[in-house]
N, C-alpha and C positions, 0 to 999 in steps of 0.2 A: 668755276662753272656752276657747281652745286649751290654756291652761295647766292647766285642770281635767280634761282628758281622761285617763282612767285607762289606764295602760299594760297591755298584754296580758301575762299571766304568761309567764315565760321558757320554761315547758314547752309552751306552745301553739305550734303550727306558725306560722312566719313567713308573712305573705302573700306569694304568689308574684308576682314582679315582672311577668313577661310577661303573665300571665292575670288578675291581681287588682289590680295597681297601674296598669298602662297603662289599663284601663277607667276608673279614677278620673280620670286625666288627660284622657281623651277626653270623659268626661261633663262635666267642668269647662270644657272648651273650650281647655285649655292647649296641645294639639297640633293645633289647627285652623289652617287657612291664614291666618286673620286674627290669629293670636297666634304662639306659639313654633313652630308647625308650618309657618310661612312658609319659603320657600327660604333666606332669610338669617336666620331666627329673629327674636327681638325682645329688645332690651336685652342683647345679647351671649349670649343663651341660646337654643339651637336644639334642637327636638325633631323627630323624624320625623313626617310628616303622618299624623295619626290612628294613631300608634303602629306604623307599618309596619315600623320597624326597632328592635325593643325592645333589642337589644344596644347600639346607638348611644345610645338614650335612657338606658339604665342608666348608661353611661359618662358621659354629659353631666351627669346628676344627681349621681352619687356621686363621680366622679373629677375632673371639670373644676374649675378654680379651686382646686386643691389640696383638694378635698372640702368647700369652704365651703357648698355648698348643702344638706348634711345635717349635723346635729349629733348625733352618737351619744350624747353625754353628756346632752344636753337635747333629745330628739327634737322636742318641740312647738315649739322655737325654731328649728328648721331653716328656712332660707330657702325651701326647696321646699314648706313647709307654711304658714309664717307669712304669706308674701306672698299666695298665692291665697286664704287664709282671711281676709284683710283685717286681720290683726294689724299687719303692717308695710305701708308704702306700696307700692302695686302699681298699675301702669299700667292693668291690666284690672279693677281694683276687686275686690270679694269675689266669687269664682266657686266656691269650694270649700265644700260644705255640711258639716254636722257629721259625717255618716256617712263622707264622703270623708276628712275630716281625721282621724277616728279610725283609719281603715284605714291611711292614710299614716304616722301616728304609730306605730302598731303595727309597721309595716314597718321604720321607722328604728330603733325600740327593739330590734328583733331583729337589728340590724346592717346593715340595707339590703342584704340579699343579692339576687342575681338568682334563685337557686334552680336546681334541676335542670330539664332540658328538659321541657316540658309542652305538649301540642298540643290545640287546640280541634278536636274531631272532629265535633261536631254543634251546630247553633244553630237554634232555631225560635222563632217569635213568633206569638201568637194574640190575638184580641180576644174578650172575654166574649160579645159578640153581633156577628154579621156584618151584621145588618139592624136598623135602628131605625125607629120609626114616626113620630116628630115631632122637630122641631129643639129643641135644648136637652137632648136625652137624652144620657146618658153611657155609655161603654163602658170597661171596664178592660183594659189591655194587659198581657200577661204574656210574658216571654221565658225560655227554658230553654236550657241548654247541657250538653254532655258533654265531658270532657277525657280524652284517651287512651282513649276508649271506656268510661269509668267511668260511675257513676250520674248520672242527670239532676239538674241543679242549677238552682235559680231564680236567674237573674242580672238580673231586672228592674230592681233599683235602680241597676245599673251600665250600663244600655243607654241610648243616646241615641235618642229617638224624635223624628222630624221629619215633620210633615205636608206632603204635596205642595202643599197650599194652606192656609196657616195661617188664612185668612179663613173657610174652610169647616169646619175641624176644629182646635179648640184643645186642646193637650196640656199638662196640668199636670205639676208635678214628681213627682206621685204616680202617674204613668203612667195617668192617667184622661183619656180624650179626650172632649170635648164637641162634639157635632155642631151646626153652626151653619147649614148650608145643604144643600139637597137635592142628590142626586147620588151618584156613586161616588167615595169619597175614600180615597187611599192614604197609609199611614203607613210610613216607612222606619225600620227598627230597625237601629242600628249597634252591633256589639260586636266588639272586636278587629278582625280583618281581614274580618269578615262583615257584609254588609248584606242584610237580608231585608225584603220588603214584607208588609203586611197591609191588607186592604181593608174599609172600613166603608161601608155603603150606607144612605142615606135615600131611599126611592123618589121619583122625580120627580113622580109623580101622587098625588093625594089618595086616589083610590079604586082598588081592584083592577081590572085589565084582563084579561078572559078572551080569550085568543088560541087557545084549543083548536081552534076551527073553521078557523083559518088553515091553508091547505095548506102542507105541508112537502115541497118537491121534492127536497131532498138534505140532507146533514149541516149545511150552512151555515144553512139555514132552522131546523133544530132548535135550534141554539145561539143564533142571533139572536133568535128568538121567545122562548126561555127567558129571555134577558136583558131583553127588552122587558116580559115579564110581571113579572119581579122589580122592574123600575123603574116599572111601571104606566104604560107609554107605549103608546098605540095605534099600529097600523101603517097607513100610507097604502095605498090600493089599488094595483093594478098599473097601470103606464103603458100607454097605448094602443099599438097596433102601430106606428104611424108614429114615435112618440117612442122606442120601444124600438129600432127599426131605425136611426134616426139615432144614438142613443147607442152601440149596440154596434158600429156601423160606425166611428165616431170612435175608440172605445177599442181596437178590434182592428186597424184599418187606417189610421186617421188621415185618412180621406176621407169625404165626404158621399155619400149615396145619390143616384142619378139619379131624376128624376120617374117614369120607367118602372119602376124598381125599387120605388119607394114604392107605386105603383099596384098592381103585381103582388103585393107582400107584403100590403098591406091587403086585397086581394080574396081572397087565398088562405085557404081555409076549413080547411086541414089542421090537426089538433090539434098536430102536431109541427113546425109551420113555423118556430118560433123555434130549435129544435134544429137543423133543417136549415140555417137561415141561419148560425148560429154555426159549424157544421161547414164550410160553404162558405167562410166568411171565413177560418177558420184554415188552410185549404188554399191560399188565394190568394197570389199573388205580392205583392199589396198588403200583406198581413199581414207577410210577410218584409221588405218595404221599410220599413214603419213601425217594426217592432220592432227592426230593425237600428239605427235611429236611437235608440231607447230604450236598447238595450244599449250603443251607442257613448257615450251620455251617462254611463251608469252606470260604464263603464270609463275614462272620461276620454279617449276617442280624439280625437286631434288631430294635425295634421301637424307634423313637426319642421322646424327652419329649413332652407330650401332643399331640402326633401325631402318629396314627397307620395306617392311610390310605396308607402311602408309603410302609409299609411292606406287606399289603394285595395285592397291585398292583404288587410289586416286586416278591413276591412268586407265584402269579398267572402266571406271565411271566415265571418264572423258571419252574413251573409245565407244562405249555404249551410247553416250549422248550423240555422237556423230552418226552412229548406225541408225539411231532412231530419229535423227534430224531434229533434236530437241530445239524448240525456238530459243534464240539467244537471250531474250529477255528473261524467260523462265530459268535458263541455264545460269545466268548471272545472279538471279534472285536466290537460287539454290546455293550457289557458292557463298553468297554473303550471309545467309541465315542458317546454314547447316550446323548442327551440333551433334554430339554423340561420340562414340568410339571411333577414332580416326583409322583404326585397323579394320573397321567394318563399314563405315560411312565415308565414301570417297570424298565428297566435297568438304567434309569437316577438316581436311588437310589444308584447305585454303588459308584458314586462320592460323594454323600451326606454322606454316612456312613463312608467314609474314613476320613472325618473331615477337612483335609487340604492337601496341596500339598505333604508334606513329608509323611503324613499318607497314602496317595494314592500311593506314590512310594513304600512304604514298603508293602502295600497290594498287589499291582500289581506284585512286584517281588516274593512275597511268593506264591501267588495263581497261577500265570501264568508261572513263571520261576522256582518255587521251590527253591528260593534263599533267604537267610537271609541277605539282603543288608543293614539292619540298622547298621551293624557293621562298614560300611564305612562312617557313618555320621561324626565321629570325626577323623578317620584315615583310611588309606587303609586297606581293609579286611585282617587280618593276615593269613587266611587259604584259601582264594579264590582270584579270579582275579579282584574283584571289587575295584575300587579306590574311593576316595572322589569325584573326578570329575564325576564319574559314578553315585554315589548316588545323589548328589545335581543336577546333570544334568537331571536325571530322574525326580526328584521332580519338576524341572523347566519346564518339559514338561506339567505338570498339574497346573502350578502356576497361570495361567490366568482364570482358571475355577471359575465361581461363583456358590456357593453351597447352595443357598437358595432353597426354594421349587421348583423354576424353575431353572434348571441347564442350564447354557449357557456359551459360551466363552466370557470372558470380554476383555477389551482393556488394562487393567493394571494387574500387578501382577508379583512378582519376588521372587526368593529364593536366600538367600545368601550362597555362597560357603564358608564354614568355613575355608577351606584351604587358600583361597585368600582374603577373606573379601569382595569380589566383587559379584555382581549378577551372579548367575550361568547361564551358557549357556545350553539350552535344549540339551539333549544328549541321544542317544540310548546306554545303558550301554555296555562297552567293544567293541563298534563298531564305532560310528561316532557322531560328533556334528550335531545339527539341528539348527544352528544359523540363517540360512536364510529361514527356513521352514515357509511357510504361515500357515500351520496347523500341528504343532508338534505332537499333540495327534493322528491325523490321520496317520501321517508317522510312528509314533511309533507302532500304532496298526497294520499297514501293515507289518512292520518288524516282530513284535511279532508272527503273525499268518502265516508268510511266510514259505514255505516249507524248506527254508535253515536254519531256526532257529530250530535246533533239540532239544534244551533244553525245548521248550514249549511242544513238543510231549512227551519227556521223563518224564517231571513233571506230565503230565496228566495220562499217563499209570501207572506211579508209584503209583499215588493216587488210581487208579482203582484197582490195585493189592493189595494195603493196605486194601481197602474196602472188598475185597473178602477173604484175608488170615489173616488179623489182623496185618500184618506188611508189610512194603514196601520192594521192592528190595533194596531201599536206605532208611535208617532210620536216623533221622526223615524225613518225606516226604517233608518238606520245607527246606531241607538242602542239595540240590544237588550241589556237587562240586567235583573237581578232588581228593581232599584229603579225601573224604568220599565215597569211591567207592562202587558200588553195590555188593551184594553177588553173583550175576550172571550178570556180565557186558554184555556178548553177548546176554543174554535173554532180558535185558532192551533195547539194541540197536535194536534187531529184533522186539520186541513188538512195539517200537516207530515207526520203519519203516513201519510195518504193519498198524499201526494206521493212519499214514499219507497217505499210499496208499489207505486205505479204505475211505478216505475223512473225517478223524477225527470223525469216527463213534463210539460214546461211547458204544452203545449197542453191536456192533460187538465185541469190545474188551472184554466187560463183558462176552459175550457168549463164546468167545475163552477161557477165563479163566475158566468159569464154566464147560466147557466140556472137560477140560484137565484132565488127570488122576492124575496129581499132586493135583488138587483141590479136586478130588473125593476120595482121600485116607482116610483110617480109622485113627482116632486119637489114636487108640491103638498102642502102640510102639511095634516094632519088635526087636528081639535080635540084638543089634548093633546100633539102632537109638534112644535109650532112651533119650540121651542128646541133640538130634537135636532140635534147636529152630529157625533155619533160612534157612535151605537147602531144606525143603519141602519133607523130607523122609516120613512124616506123617502129618496129619492135626493137627492144634493147637487149643486148647480150648481158648476162650476169653469171658469175661463177656458180657452179653447183655447190650446195652445202656439203659439209664434210660427210655426213651420213649418206646423202644421196650419191655423192661421188664414189664413196667406198662400195656401196651396193652396185653401182653401175660397173665399176671395174671388176667386181666379183662376177657379175652377170656376163660380161663380155669374155673374160678369161676362163670362166667356168670353174673358178677356184674360190669357194666360199671362205669367209673369214670365220675364225673361232674366237668367241668372246667368253671370258671366264664366267662360269656359273650359268651359261646358257647353252642350249643344245646346238650341235653342228648345223650350219645353214641358217642360223638366226640372222635376220637382216639388221643392218645398222639403224635403219629408221625406226625400228621397234625398241631400241635402247633408250627408253625415255628418261632414265636416270643418268645425268651427265657424269655422275661419280662412278659409273660402271667402268672398270679398267679396260682401256682400249687405246693403246699408245698410238696406233696408226690414226685413229680418229682425232686424237689430240693434236697430232702434227698437221693433219689436214684442216684444222681450224674448228673443231667441235666447240659448240657454245658451252661454256662452263656455268651458265646462268648468271654471269656477271652483267653489270649495268650496260656495258657497251655492246653486248651481242644478243641479248634476249629477243630483240625485235627483228634483227636482220639475219644474223648467222649466215653470212654469204662468203664462203671461201676462206682459206687460211693464209692467203697472201704468199709472200716469198718463201717462208718455211715450208709450206705445202708444196710449192713448185719445186724447190730443191729436193724435197723428199721424193717426189715423183720422178724427178730426173736422175737422181743418184742413189736413192735408197734401195735397200734390199727387198723391201716389202713388195713393190711392183715388179721388180725383176724376177723375184721368186715365183710370182703368179704367172708371168709370161712364160717362164722356162719350165714350169711344173710338168712332170710326167703325167700327172692326172688332169692337166688343164685342157682347154678346148683346142689349142693349137696342136698339142701332141696327139690328141684323138683324131683330129682331121687329117693330119699327115699319116697317122697309122692306118686310117681308112682309105688311103690312096687318093685323097682329094687333090685335084689339080691346083696349080698356083692361082689360076683365075677363080676357082671355087673358094679357095681359102680367103683370098683378098675380098671377094664379094661378101662372104659370110661375115667377116669382121666389120666391114662397112655397114652392113645391114644391122648388126647387133649394136654397134657403137654409135652410129650416126643416123640410123633409121632410113638409110638410103643406099642405093647401089653406087659404086664409084663411077665418076664420069669417065668417058673414054680416055681422056688425057691422064687422069689419075691411075686408071687401070694399066694403061700402056707403060707409064713410068715405073710402076712397081713390078710389072712382069719383066720388063727389060732388066731391072736391077737384080731381080731374083735369078734370072737366066744367066747373067754375068757372074754370079756367085758360084755357079756350077753345083753339081750334086753334093760336093763336100761342104760347101758353104750355104746350102739352101736353108737348113734349119736356123742357122744363126741369122741369115738375112730375113727370114720370116719373123723371127723374134724381134728384130729391129723394126720391122714393119708394124707389128702389134704395139710395141713400145712407143713408137712414134705416133700411132693413131691415138693411144690413150693419153699422151701428153699434149696432143694438139688442142688448139683453142676451140675448135668445133665440138670436140668431145667434152671438154671440161667446163663448157658453158651451156646455158640454156638459151 
């Protein structure tokens, strides 16, 4: 078959290697990680991953093995063509189609040149229809590109289209996608060093849903309702006041409301009582306590060996920043540029805890850009725009920092760029080199927090959204990239713009979220939104974090925990150092600042459940002679009063008549001798129930 390919006339321009041959290799899978794009290559032949280094690829194909991979006299017999085309034995089988073989043959026939430098300046992908009506329908994908700002060219045949879920969207070789399941489905289009997404939607519901009458309290509701209408998903009603109070208190302060607070809030007839509540909580010391824990997790705060003073100073600074509502751009700038004695200057600990320049580059990219740049350490990021030069260049920004107790800029220090083997040039990722910068850290900090850097704002509001809803608009929250699009792209853009316009005001964004109707919805599913887990048609339950759960149990039972080195009554949410000894918190799933929990830290799974069900820790609190249950019975409180008190403290609501009747009947049947044991069973059951252990 290959031998019959017609050679291109010698007067025709030779295919350009970097922009026309590399895409052929990528589409055939030759430079994928599973083939010759692996770090060690395959069969003695190595290509850069997805064509990230075309100069090296050209040299490998044309010059290695004394040029045996190309046959200028008989182009179709070139090993680089005959093997992937299946003419000669090939470990990967036949991966090159006729069009690819024809282009490669024409290139070899022209002398296998690399060609003059040519840059891809624009790449876009679109679907013939964004919304389809039934499964089995097809949409045509089309990709266009411009080189050096020239005319738009159709490059669809040379683009690799990959569905985020191949079981939901099947893509044929002709760039036609067949929709197989309801929902929003993303396709990633790869061409040269660009990856772009396109979304195809098959509404989740069969019939249109009219949400025009649903109130829209702010921009969040406008975007969420628009998406729900598109997907034909109805919205659940608003949660009742008691549910809202418990939810927002846990999200903003990590604490439960008291029975008196529940009663006052439910009785309050003011139309703006929810706004007044949110404002009060955001100003409270409890908010600063709890969000210091959240920020400490995000930043990986922990004590260093034989040294706890740095954590104390660091978290005190974080706490004060929250009390003062320091704008997040200034807060980030201070963390990046702080120097001095880390036992006196809180933010100076940021550099110390990173460990080294590469560790700091990865921490900075994750926290401030929401990017997993570590993938670009060994090769260009396969799913994002970050290159090895970006990764090592960012590390080089911090290479001269001295990270002893006193953090300061040194005169020496370098990071090796693994691509070149040479010292890396300090660089703002994806933007520009800082080779001549007198203060690369300062210049990077200025760029990071500048208003033109939209990714900083998006990363921060996405985290705030995650904190309030239990999932981000982009998940995971440290993986913001074009190929991992938001569930609500316009909402993320608008939230980020509002955040910047407000002066990077953390509390304003939290208030905006908390007072949206999307946040205030009931967790009870309405007909048609039972399966929703990302479009905010209803509220989502999530496990309480270990520290929050421990404090909640202490508050309900009236038995505080004791933590080594801390005064009695210390709340778990103020234990910012994860190395503080606390076995109960460890079993409940306390974040150790490991890579898998710093962003989420939600619940301890099965070990925590078993600990609550069978462990002595909870049983001892319930049965304690100094606990709430013992005091209420000693005061002569009736069974009704005891049951109601614990419901109010644990669930922020009174028991329903059915619940109350069931418990009163059970306690009555136990008789006077079994009353105490039955009441202990009641409290134990309440504290192990799903309603208590979730938000």
